[in-house]
C-alpha positions as CSV (number, residue, x, y, z in Angstrom):
1,M,110.0,100.7,6.3
2,I,112.4,98.4,7.2
3,P,115.5,99.7,7.5
4,E,118.5,98.8,5.3
5,T,120.3,97.1,8.7
6,L,118.0,95.3,8.7
7,L,117.8,93.8,5.3
8,G,121.7,93.1,4.9
9,Q,123.5,89.8,4.1
10,P,125.3,90.0,7.6
11,F,121.9,90.7,9.3
12,V,120.4,87.8,7.6
13,L,123.0,85.6,7.7
14,G,123.5,86.0,11.5
15,H,119.6,85.7,12.2
16,T,119.5,82.7,10.2
17,F,122.5,81.1,12.2
18,N,120.9,82.1,15.3
19,G,117.8,80.6,14.0
20,L,119.7,77.1,13.2
21,Y,120.8,77.3,17.1
22,F,117.6,78.3,18.3
23,A,116.4,75.0,16.6
24,A,119.2,72.9,18.0
25,L,118.0,73.7,21.7
26,L,114.2,73.1,20.5
27,F,115.4,69.8,19.3
28,F,116.9,68.9,22.6
29,A,113.9,69.8,24.3
30,S,111.6,68.0,22.0
31,V,112.9,65.1,20.8
32,G,112.4,62.9,23.8
33,L,108.9,63.9,24.4
34,T,107.7,62.9,20.6
35,L,109.5,59.5,21.2
36,V,108.1,58.5,24.6
37,F,104.8,59.1,23.3
38,G,105.3,57.6,20.1
39,I,106.9,54.4,21.6
40,L,106.0,53.8,25.0
41,N,102.2,55.8,24.7
42,L,103.3,58.3,27.5
43,L,102.5,61.8,27.3
44,N,105.0,63.2,29.6
45,M,104.4,66.8,30.1
46,A,107.7,66.8,32.9
47,H,110.1,66.1,29.9
48,A,111.3,69.6,29.5
49,A,111.5,70.4,33.6
50,F,114.6,67.8,32.7
51,Y,116.1,70.4,30.5
52,G,115.8,72.8,33.2
53,L,117.4,70.4,35.7
54,G,120.2,69.8,33.0
55,A,121.0,73.7,32.7
56,Y,121.1,74.1,36.6
57,V,123.3,70.8,37.1
58,A,125.6,72.4,34.3
59,V,125.7,75.8,35.9
60,W,126.7,74.2,39.1
61,T,129.2,71.8,37.3
62,L,131.1,74.5,35.5
63,N,131.5,76.8,38.2
64,N,132.9,74.2,40.4
65,I,135.3,72.5,38.2
66,G,137.6,75.2,37.8
67,D,140.0,74.4,40.6
68,I,140.3,71.0,38.4
69,T,140.6,72.3,34.9
70,T,139.6,75.3,32.7
71,S,140.5,73.2,29.3
72,V,137.8,74.0,27.3
73,A,137.8,70.2,25.8
74,A,137.3,69.0,29.5
75,L,134.5,71.7,29.8
76,L,132.9,70.1,26.5
77,V,132.9,67.0,27.6
78,V,131.4,67.7,30.6
79,L,128.5,69.6,28.8
80,V,127.9,66.8,26.2
81,L,128.9,63.3,27.9
82,V,128.9,63.9,31.9
83,I,126.1,65.5,32.8
84,P,123.5,63.5,30.3
85,L,125.0,60.3,31.6
86,V,124.3,61.1,35.5
87,V,120.4,62.4,34.2
88,F,120.5,59.4,32.5
89,V,121.1,57.2,35.5
90,L,118.5,59.6,37.7
91,A,115.7,59.2,34.8
92,A,116.1,55.1,34.6
93,A,115.5,55.2,38.7
94,L,112.7,57.6,38.2
95,D,111.2,55.1,35.3
96,K,111.0,52.5,37.9
97,S,109.6,54.4,40.9
98,V,107.6,57.7,39.6
99,F,106.8,56.8,35.8
100,A,106.5,53.3,35.8
101,P,102.7,53.2,37.1
102,L,101.6,56.2,34.3
103,Y,102.1,53.9,31.3
104,D,98.8,52.2,31.4
105,I,96.7,55.1,32.3
106,E,94.3,57.7,30.3
107,P,96.5,60.2,28.3
108,V,94.6,63.5,30.8
109,Y,95.8,61.3,33.4
110,Q,99.5,61.6,32.6
111,L,98.9,65.0,31.8
112,L,98.2,65.9,35.3
113,A,100.5,63.2,36.8
114,T,103.5,64.9,35.0
115,F,102.7,68.3,35.7
116,G,103.1,67.5,39.2
117,V,106.7,65.9,38.6
118,I,107.0,69.5,37.2
119,L,106.2,71.1,40.0
120,M,108.0,68.5,42.4
121,L,111.4,69.0,40.1
122,D,111.0,73.1,40.5
123,D,110.7,73.1,43.8
124,I,113.8,70.7,44.4
125,I,115.5,73.5,42.1
126,K,114.7,76.4,43.8
127,Y,115.6,74.3,47.6
128,I,119.0,73.4,45.9
129,W,119.8,76.9,44.0
130,G,117.3,79.3,45.0
131,G,115.0,81.5,42.6
132,T,117.6,83.7,41.0
133,P,119.0,83.4,38.2
134,I,122.9,81.8,38.0
135,S,125.1,81.7,35.4
136,V,128.1,80.2,34.9
137,A,131.6,82.0,35.4
138,A,133.8,83.3,32.8
139,A,136.8,81.3,33.6
140,T,134.6,77.9,32.9
141,N,132.6,79.5,30.3
142,P,133.6,77.4,26.9
143,S,131.3,79.9,24.9
144,R,133.5,83.0,26.0
145,Q,136.6,80.9,25.5
146,L,135.4,79.7,21.8
147,G,135.0,83.2,20.9
148,T,133.6,84.1,17.7
149,V,134.4,84.0,13.6
150,D,134.0,86.4,11.2
151,V,131.5,84.8,8.2
152,L,130.9,87.2,5.2
153,G,130.4,90.3,7.8
154,A,128.5,88.4,10.4
155,S,129.7,87.4,13.7
156,I,129.3,83.8,14.3
157,S,129.8,82.3,17.6
158,M,131.8,79.3,17.5
159,Y,130.1,77.5,20.7
160,R,126.7,78.1,19.0
161,S,128.1,76.4,15.8
162,F,129.2,73.5,18.4
163,V,125.6,73.5,19.7
164,I,124.2,73.0,16.1
165,L,126.9,70.3,15.0
166,I,125.8,68.2,18.4
167,A,122.1,68.6,17.5
168,V,123.0,67.1,13.9
169,C,125.0,64.3,15.1
170,C,122.4,63.8,18.2
171,A,119.5,63.3,15.2
172,V,121.8,61.4,12.7
173,G,122.5,58.8,16.1
174,L,118.7,58.6,16.6
175,Y,117.9,57.9,13.3
176,L,121.0,55.2,12.4
177,M,119.6,53.8,16.1
178,F,115.8,53.4,15.0
179,V,116.9,51.6,11.5
180,K,120.2,50.0,12.3
181,T,119.7,48.4,15.4
182,K,118.2,45.6,17.1
183,I,117.3,48.0,19.8
184,G,115.6,50.7,17.4
185,K,113.5,47.8,15.4
186,I,111.9,46.7,18.6
187,S,111.7,50.0,19.8
188,Q,109.2,50.8,16.5
189,A,107.8,47.4,17.1
190,M,106.4,48.6,20.1
191,S,105.3,51.5,18.9
192,E,102.8,49.4,16.4
193,D,101.6,46.6,18.7
194,Y,103.7,46.9,22.6
195,E,101.7,44.1,23.7
196,M,102.4,41.6,20.7
197,V,106.3,42.5,21.3
198,Q,105.8,41.5,24.9
199,M,104.2,38.1,24.0
200,L,107.2,37.1,21.4
201,G,109.5,37.1,24.9
202,I,111.2,40.7,24.7
203,N,112.0,42.2,27.9
204,V,109.9,45.5,27.1
205,T,110.5,47.0,30.6
206,R,114.4,47.1,29.8
207,V,113.8,48.5,26.5
208,R,111.4,51.1,28.0
209,V,113.6,52.0,30.4
210,L,116.2,52.7,27.9
211,I,114.4,54.5,25.5
212,F,112.6,57.0,28.4
213,S,116.2,57.2,30.0
214,L,117.9,58.3,26.5
215,S,114.8,60.7,25.8
216,I,115.3,62.3,29.4
217,A,119.0,62.2,28.9
218,I,118.8,64.5,25.7
219,A,116.8,67.0,27.4
220,A,119.4,67.4,29.8
221,L,122.2,67.6,27.5
222,G,119.9,70.5,25.6
223,G,119.6,72.4,28.8
224,A,123.3,72.1,29.6
225,L,124.5,73.2,26.2
226,F,121.9,76.2,26.8
227,V,123.4,78.0,29.7
228,P,127.1,79.0,28.6
229,F,125.4,81.3,26.4
230,A,122.7,82.3,28.8
231,V,121.4,82.0,32.1
232,A,119.4,79.4,34.4
233,T,116.4,80.6,36.0
234,P,113.2,78.8,36.9
235,A,111.4,80.2,34.1
236,V,113.7,78.3,31.6
237,T,111.2,75.2,32.4
238,L,108.4,76.9,31.6
239,E,109.4,78.3,28.6
240,Y,110.5,74.7,27.3
241,V,107.7,73.1,28.2
242,L,105.4,75.4,26.4
243,L,108.0,75.7,23.4
244,S,108.0,72.1,23.5
245,F,104.5,71.2,22.7
246,A,104.2,73.8,20.4
247,V,107.0,71.6,18.6
248,I,105.1,68.3,18.5
249,V,102.0,69.8,17.6
250,I,103.5,71.2,14.4
251,G,105.6,68.6,13.8
252,G,103.4,65.8,14.9
253,L,103.5,63.6,18.1
254,G,105.7,60.3,17.5
255,S,107.6,61.6,14.9
256,L,111.5,62.3,14.5
257,K,111.1,64.1,11.3
258,G,108.2,66.3,12.5
259,V,110.7,67.1,15.4
260,I,113.2,68.0,13.3
261,V,111.4,70.3,10.6
262,A,109.1,72.0,13.4
263,S,112.4,72.9,15.7
264,L,113.4,74.4,12.4
265,I,110.4,76.2,11.7
266,I,110.3,77.6,15.1
267,G,114.0,78.6,15.5
268,M,113.7,80.8,12.6
269,V,110.4,82.5,13.4
270,R,111.7,83.4,16.8
271,S,114.8,84.5,15.2
272,F,113.9,86.7,12.8
273,G,111.1,87.7,15.0
274,I,112.9,88.7,17.5
275,A,114.6,90.8,14.6
276,Y,111.8,92.4,13.2
277,V,108.5,92.2,15.4
278,P,110.1,91.3,18.9
279,A,106.8,92.3,20.7
280,I,104.8,89.7,19.1
281,E,107.7,87.1,18.3
282,L,106.1,84.5,20.6
283,A,102.7,85.0,19.5
284,I,103.2,84.1,16.1
285,V,104.8,80.9,17.4
286,F,101.3,80.0,18.7
287,A,99.4,81.2,16.0
288,L,101.6,79.0,13.6
289,M,100.6,75.9,16.2
290,V,97.2,77.1,16.0
291,V,96.7,77.1,12.1
292,V,98.6,73.8,11.8
293,I,95.9,72.3,14.3
294,I,93.0,73.6,12.4
295,V,94.4,72.5,9.5
296,K,96.3,69.7,9.5
297,P,95.4,68.2,13.6
298,E,97.8,65.3,13.6
299,G,100.4,67.2,12.9
300,L,103.1,67.7,9.4
301,F,104.1,64.2,9.8
302,G,102.2,62.6,12.6
303,D,100.8,60.1,11.0
304,Q,104.1,58.5,9.2
305,G,105.0,56.8,12.4
306,V,108.8,57.4,14.2
307,V,111.3,57.6,11.5
308,E,109.4,57.4,8.4
């Protein structure tokens, strides 16, 4: 028998909102992975490791910016613009030095090589910040500064609402980039026939670096937005590596629509699973993934291209 408190409107509304928040974080962690594979044919297992890197950089930055400003607007600008831009530049350098040789090898070797990148980043994070959890100080934590509002009896975090809004803007922005801009149309053409685009005289290396760096920056954005409401730990990387693969398996590798839909499904499953069956909420996610593999191995939208 489910207690009445677990069926009331505030409870359902609150967990629906939390499901959207979880979905937003999963979108940030997964969308770059599916775009890099769909456009560049690189299965980058290390993608979600940059989510963890973004989380640690955000904690360090927010904890050291207090002497300069504690303005919530400035803190949000740091999380949304500054940290992703820094990681974008880092990703561009890594693409040319570490990832460039991986584009022409078999996917199984890509997985093994990029798993090595996960281990490398994990050790770098532990060397710099240690292996214990770290959190954002209260004085520079935008989540605490923004507080909550009451909506139909449910307490809704303003900061989580902001994260959801940024995820929606990011999804819309990516869609418009692919369907309205020259670089987006070139990217779609590269996903169909990379060699033909190269033969037309287009600098595919420049486009590749841009797409790869943008994808990594979005993952770092997700990590940066994650920590004001949580703590940064080495386990964050592993958790989101596993969840991001669940997203792309369910949604379909290489599909923007698939990432959005799968993130929403998993976000809701996790939110209500934590409420009703916390002991097996993560198992439900992976059971759902297995069902999709059996019924539709290519995923829900895996056969429809990047933005169709």
